[in-house]
C-alpha positions in Angstrom: 0.0 0.0 0.1 1.4 3.4 -1.0 1.5 6.4 1.0 -1.3 7.7 -1.1 -3.6 4.8 -0.6 -5.7 4.8 2.3 -7.4 1.6 3.7 -11.3 1.7 3.3 -13.0 0.2 6.2 -16.3 0.2 4.4 -19.7 1.9 5.0 -21.0 1.8 8.7 -24.6 2.5 9.4 -25.3 3.4 13.0 -28.1 4.5 15.2 -28.2 6.8 18.1 -30.9 6.3 20.8 -31.6 6.9 24.5 -34.0 8.7 26.6 -35.2 12.4 25.9 -32.8 15.1 26.3 -29.8 12.6 26.7 -28.2 14.7 23.9 -28.4 12.4 20.8 -29.0 15.2 18.5 -26.1 17.2 20.1 -23.7 14.1 19.9 -24.3 13.7 16.1 -23.9 17.6 15.6 -20.5 17.4 17.5 -19.4 14.4 15.3 -20.3 16.3 12.1 -18.7 19.5 13.4 -15.3 17.8 14.7 -15.0 15.8 11.5 -15.3 18.9 9.5 -18.3 17.8 7.6 -20.6 20.9 8.1 -20.8 23.3 5.2 -20.3 27.0 6.2 -23.7 28.2 5.2 -25.2 25.4 7.4 -23.2 26.3 10.4 -24.0 30.0 9.9 -27.8 29.1 9.8 -27.5 27.3 13.2 -25.5 30.0 14.7 -28.2 32.5 13.9 -30.9 30.3 15.4 -28.8 29.6 18.7 -28.3 33.5 18.9 -32.2 34.1 18.6 -32.7 31.8 21.3 -30.2 33.7 23.6 -27.9 30.6 23.8 -24.3 31.4 24.5 -22.9 28.5 22.3 -23.9 27.1 18.9 -26.7 24.5 19.5 -25.4 21.5 17.5 -28.7 19.6 17.9 -30.3 21.8 15.3 -28.2 19.9 12.6 -30.4 16.9 13.0 -33.6 18.2 14.4 -34.8 19.3 11.2 -38.7 19.5 11.7 -40.3 22.6 12.9 -42.1 20.8 15.8 -38.7 19.3 16.9 -36.9 22.5 17.0 -39.7 24.2 19.0 -40.0 21.3 21.5 -36.3 20.4 21.7 -37.1 16.7 20.8 -36.6 14.3 17.9 -39.7 13.0 16.4 -39.0 11.3 13.0 -35.8 9.5 12.3 -33.1 11.8 10.9 -30.4 10.5 8.7 -27.0 12.2 8.3 -24.1 11.3 6.1 -20.5 12.0 6.7 -17.1 10.5 5.8 -13.5 10.4 7.2 -10.4 9.3 5.4 -11.1 5.7 6.0 -14.9 5.2 6.1 -18.2 6.4 5.2 -21.1 6.6 7.7 -25.0 7.0 7.6 -26.2 8.1 11.1 -29.8 7.4 12.0 -30.9 9.7 14.9 -34.1 7.8 16.4 -36.7 9.4 18.6 -36.7 8.5 22.4 -40.4 8.7 23.0 -42.3 5.6 23.5 -45.1 6.6 20.8 -42.3 6.6 18.1 -41.3 3.0 18.7 -42.1 2.1 15.1 -39.8 4.9 13.8 -36.9 3.5 15.9 -37.4 0.1 14.6 -37.4 1.3 11.2 -34.1 3.2 11.6 -32.5 0.1 13.5 -33.4 -2.4 11.0 -30.3 -1.5 8.8 -27.9 -0.4 11.4 -24.8 -2.3 12.4 -24.0 -0.3 15.5 -26.1 1.4 18.2 -25.1 4.2 20.5 -27.1 4.2 23.6 -26.8 7.5 25.2 -27.3 7.8 29.2 -27.3 11.1 31.0 -24.7 10.7 33.7 -27.0 12.7 36.1 -29.8 10.3 35.5 -28.1 6.9 35.1 -30.1 3.9 33.4 -33.7 4.7 32.8 -36.6 2.7 31.5 -36.1 4.2 28.0 -32.4 3.0 28.1 -33.7 -0.5 28.8 -36.3 -0.3 26.1 -33.9 1.0 23.4 -31.2 -1.5 24.4 -33.8 -4.3 24.1 -35.1 -3.0 20.7 -31.6 -2.8 19.4 -30.9 -6.3 20.5 -34.3 -7.5 19.0 -33.6 -6.1 15.5 -30.2 -7.8 15.4 -27.7 -4.9 15.8 -24.5 -6.7 16.5 -22.5 -4.1 18.3 -23.8 -1.9 21.1 -21.8 1.3 22.5 -23.1 2.8 25.9 -22.1 6.5 25.8 -22.4 8.0 29.3 -23.1 11.7 28.2 -23.2 15.0 30.1 -20.0 13.9 32.0 -19.2 17.9 32.5 -22.3 18.1 34.6 -21.1 15.5 37.2 -17.6 17.0 37.4 -16.3 14.1 35.1 -16.6 11.6 38.1 -15.2 8.3 37.4 -17.4 6.8 40.3 -20.5 8.0 38.6 -19.3 6.4 35.4 -18.4 3.0 37.0 -21.8 2.8 38.9 -23.8 3.5 35.7 -21.6 0.9 33.9 -22.2 -1.7 36.7 -26.0 -1.0 36.5 -26.3 -1.3 32.7 -24.2 -4.6 32.7 -26.8 -6.2 35.4 -29.4 -5.3 33.1 -27.6 -6.6 29.9 -26.9 -9.8 31.5 -30.7 -10.5 32.4 -31.9 -9.8 28.6 -29.0 -11.5 26.8 -27.0 -8.5 25.6 -23.3 -9.4 25.3 -21.4 -7.4 23.0 -21.4 -4.0 24.7 -18.8 -1.3 25.2 -18.8 1.7 27.5 -17.4 5.3 27.1 -17.7 8.4 29.1 -18.2 11.7 27.1 -19.4 15.3 26.9 -21.2 15.9 23.5 -21.4 19.5 24.6 -17.8 20.0 25.0 -16.5 17.3 22.7 -14.7 15.4 25.3 -14.0 11.8 24.0 -15.9 12.0 20.8 -13.3 12.8 18.1 -10.6 14.6 20.3 -9.8 13.1 23.9 -10.1 16.4 25.7 -8.3 17.1 29.0 -11.0 16.3 31.4 -11.4 12.4 31.2 -7.9 11.5 31.7 -8.7 8.5 34.0 -10.4 6.9 31.0 -7.8 5.0 29.0 -10.1 3.4 26.3 -10.6 4.6 22.7 -12.7 7.7 21.8 -16.0 7.1 20.2 -14.5 8.0 16.6 -11.9 5.4 17.1 -14.6 2.8 18.1 -16.6 3.6 15.0 -13.7 3.5 12.8 -12.6 0.0 14.0 -16.0 -1.8 13.9 -16.0 -4.4 11.4 -18.2 -3.4 8.3 -21.7 -5.3 7.7 -21.4 -8.8 6.2 -17.7 -9.2 7.1 -18.0 -10.9 10.5 -19.0 -14.5 9.5 -19.5 -16.5 6.3 -23.0 -15.8 4.8 -24.9 -18.0 2.4 -25.6 -16.8 -1.1 -29.1 -15.3 -1.6 -30.3 -13.4 -4.7 -33.9 -12.5 -5.2 -34.7 -11.8 -8.8 -36.1 -8.5 -9.3 -36.3 -8.3 -13.2 -35.7 -10.7 -16.1 -33.7 -8.7 -18.9 -34.4 -9.7 -22.5 -32.7 -7.2 -24.8 -34.4 -6.8 -28.2 -32.0 -5.6 -31.0 -32.5 -6.5 -34.7 -29.0 -5.3 -35.4 -27.5 -8.0 -32.8 -29.4 -11.3 -33.4 -27.0 -12.9 -30.9 -28.6 -10.8 -28.2 -31.9 -13.1 -28.5 -30.0 -15.6 -26.6 -29.5 -13.1 -23.8 -31.7 -13.8 -20.7 -30.2 -12.0 -17.7 -31.7 -12.3 -14.0 -31.3 -8.8 -12.5 -31.2 -8.3 -8.7 -29.1 -7.6 -5.5 -26.9 -9.9 -3.9 -28.5 -9.8 -0.3 -25.9 -11.9 1.2 -22.9 -14.1 0.3 -21.0 -14.1 -3.0 -21.3 -15.7 -6.4 -18.7 -16.3 -9.2 -18.8 -17.8 -12.8 -18.9 -21.7 -12.7 -20.9 -21.8 -9.3 -23.7 -24.4 -9.2 -27.0 -22.7 -8.5 -30.6 -23.7 -7.9 -33.6 -21.5 -8.7 -36.5 -21.5 -6.2 -39.3 -22.5 -6.0 -39.1 -24.7 -9.1 -35.8 -26.4 -7.8 -34.1 -26.5 -11.1 -30.3 -26.4 -11.3 -27.9 -24.8 -13.5 -24.4 -23.1 -13.3 -23.5 -19.2 -13.6 -22.4 -18.5 -17.0 -21.6 -14.7 -16.3 -22.0 -12.1 -13.8 -22.4 -8.6 -15.1 -22.4 -5.1 -13.8 -23.9 -2.4 -16.2 -23.4 -4.7 -19.0 -19.7 -5.7 -18.2 -18.5 -9.0 -17.2 -17.1 -8.9 -13.7 -16.7 -12.5 -12.9 -17.8 -12.4 -9.3 -20.2 -10.3 -7.2 -20.7 -10.0 -3.4 -23.2 -8.7 -0.9 -25.1 -5.5 -1.7 -23.9 -5.4 -5.4 -26.8 -5.1 -7.9 -25.8 -7.3 -10.8 -27.1 -9.5 -13.7 -26.6 -13.3 -13.6 -26.5 -15.2 -16.7 -27.2 -19.1 -16.4 -25.9 -21.7 -18.6 -29.4 -23.4 -18.9 -32.7 -22.0 -20.1 -34.7 -21.9 -16.7 -38.2 -20.3 -16.4 -37.3 -17.8 -13.8 -39.3 -14.5 -13.1 -39.5 -11.7 -10.3 -40.2 -13.2 -6.9 -37.9 -16.3 -7.6 -34.6 -16.5 -5.7 -31.3 -17.9 -7.0 -29.1 -19.6 -4.4 -26.0 -21.8 -4.3 -27.2 -25.4 -4.7 -25.5 -26.7 -1.5 -26.9 -23.7 0.6 -30.7 -23.8 -0.3 -32.9 -22.2 2.5 -36.2 -23.9 3.5 -39.4 -23.3 1.8 -42.1 -22.6 4.4 -45.8 -21.9 4.3 -46.0 -20.9 7.9 -43.8 -18.5 9.8 -43.3 -17.4 13.4 -42.0 -14.0 13.8 -41.4 -10.9 16.0 -43.6 -8.3 14.5 -43.7 -4.5 15.1 -47.2 -3.2 14.3 -46.7 0.1 12.4 -50.4 1.0 11.5 -52.9 3.1 13.4 -55.5 0.5 12.7 -55.0 -2.6 14.8 -54.0 -6.0 13.7 -57.3 -7.8 12.7 -57.3 -11.6 13.1 -60.2 -11.9 10.5 -58.3 -10.3 7.6 -56.0 -11.4 4.9 -52.7 -9.5 4.7 -50.0 -9.6 2.1 -46.4 -10.5 3.3 -43.7 -9.2 1.2 -40.5 -11.0 1.6 -37.5 -10.0 -0.5 -39.1 -9.5 -3.9 -41.8 -12.3 -3.3 -45.4 -11.7 -2.3 -47.8 -14.1 -0.4 -51.3 -13.7 1.2 -51.3 -14.6 4.8 -53.6 -15.1 7.7 -52.7 -14.5 11.4 -52.9 -17.9 13.2 -51.8 -16.7 16.7 -50.2 -14.1 19.0 -47.9 -15.9 21.4 -47.3 -12.8 23.4 -46.7 -9.0 23.3 -43.6 -7.4 24.7 -44.2 -4.7 27.1 -41.5 -2.4 25.9 -41.3 -0.7 29.4 -40.9 -3.7 31.8 -39.7 -6.0 29.0 -42.0 -8.7 30.2 -44.1 -11.0 28.0 -47.8 -10.2 28.2 -50.8 -12.2 26.8 -52.3 -10.4 23.9 -55.3 -11.0 21.5 -54.7 -8.0 19.3 -51.8 -5.5 18.4 -52.1 -1.7 18.4 -49.8 0.8 16.8 -46.0 0.4 18.2 -46.9 -2.9 19.7 -44.2 -5.6 19.4 -45.3 -9.3 19.5 -44.3 -12.9 18.6 -47.0 -14.0 16.1 -47.5 -16.9 13.6 -48.7 -16.4 10.0 -50.2 -19.1 7.6 -49.0 -18.3 4.0 -50.9 -19.0 0.6 -47.5 -19.2 -1.2 -44.1 -20.7 0.0 -41.5 -18.3 1.0 -37.7 -19.0 1.2 -36.5 -17.9 4.6 -33.7 -17.7 6.9 -33.8 -17.0 10.6 -33.4 -13.2 11.0 -30.6 -14.0 13.6 -28.7 -15.6 10.5 -29.7 -13.3 7.7 -31.3 -9.8 8.2 -32.2 -9.7 4.4 -34.0 -13.0 4.0 -35.2 -13.3 7.7 -37.2 -9.9 7.4 -40.6 -9.1 5.8 -43.3 -6.4 5.8 -47.0 -6.8 6.2 -49.1 -5.0 3.6 -52.9 -4.0 3.8 -54.2 -5.1 0.7 -57.0 -2.9 0.4 -54.9 0.4 1.0 -51.5 -1.0 -0.1 -50.0 0.5 3.1 -47.2 -1.1 4.9 -48.8 -1.9 8.3 -46.2 -4.1 10.0 -42.4 -5.3 10.0 -41.5 -8.7 10.9 -38.2 -10.7 11.9 -38.4 -14.5 11.3 -37.6 -16.6 14.4 
């Protein structure tokens, strides 16, 4: 590697969550400010707003709280996404709301994150919302948790306070089965231990928040994953000037997990027919091999009847075809889940009609206890079972977040009413 080449650590999607007023938006503002990713005109605008409010310093939370209602109340309502990059990595930050009535917004943001920063106010310690957000982050399969104990400047940077909160959180984490968790004391307002170490937390010898973010493994790199390729579109070019194109039949889609190369033996589901990969193309150019999150066209050696909704997998890694699924579902709609109705389940590019066959239990997001339930209202999270009209090719969500997830659609309105994770 030459002096001009910098190692690319890949994209990291991460989520910030925690109780109201723990400083999530300020933390993100500080990250953007200290990594020099704010445009001068944006900085001028928030400086003016801060002055209007009579604040002595620039209110960095204004960088993410974009809605008028959020700025007026000083809270986060909708998920705000922010993008920034350092020399070695690109980042997408999701700032999730803390209030219980916005649970569905948080689940949406968490579904694609690879790391969650759970903020705790050093003055308040571990709260109900801290537990709720930690449980939700663990439930949606976020592999890495960072507990950031913020506002250390308001407790005189006390190591004793930090150690007590850490012990309380570890006791809770052991009960709910959270094992990969790191702790860091910081002050988002002053910037201590975020990008720069600062002078006030010399007793803490661990990495800064930015160093943790830089070192976290990229998504899909921590274990070998099975190849899953849901077909989105069948490409048949028609060009009278090039008659050889009439033999071209490409299957377009996105590699959701694993990798594929020319010569690999594959099976097309649901028909079960087998072939080998003749070519892998990106933008009409042969690339020979494709891996996770690449959108490519596959050409097979044999003529196989394949259409949108089918899935191409490696022959030795075929998933199970199921007509009944048990899943954790977050209900997103204002209208409650209706046992009498038929819903549509969309799993990758395949749809199937579905009927609810049972609700095992609902999760009380505040006490984290399992509660008996016969219906689901908005923001409820429950373990349910569905019977399917068409078979789906699924993996458990814990193994594969792409083929282990689905959405529930109301057939009459075409609205998305639920999101599910297969158990």
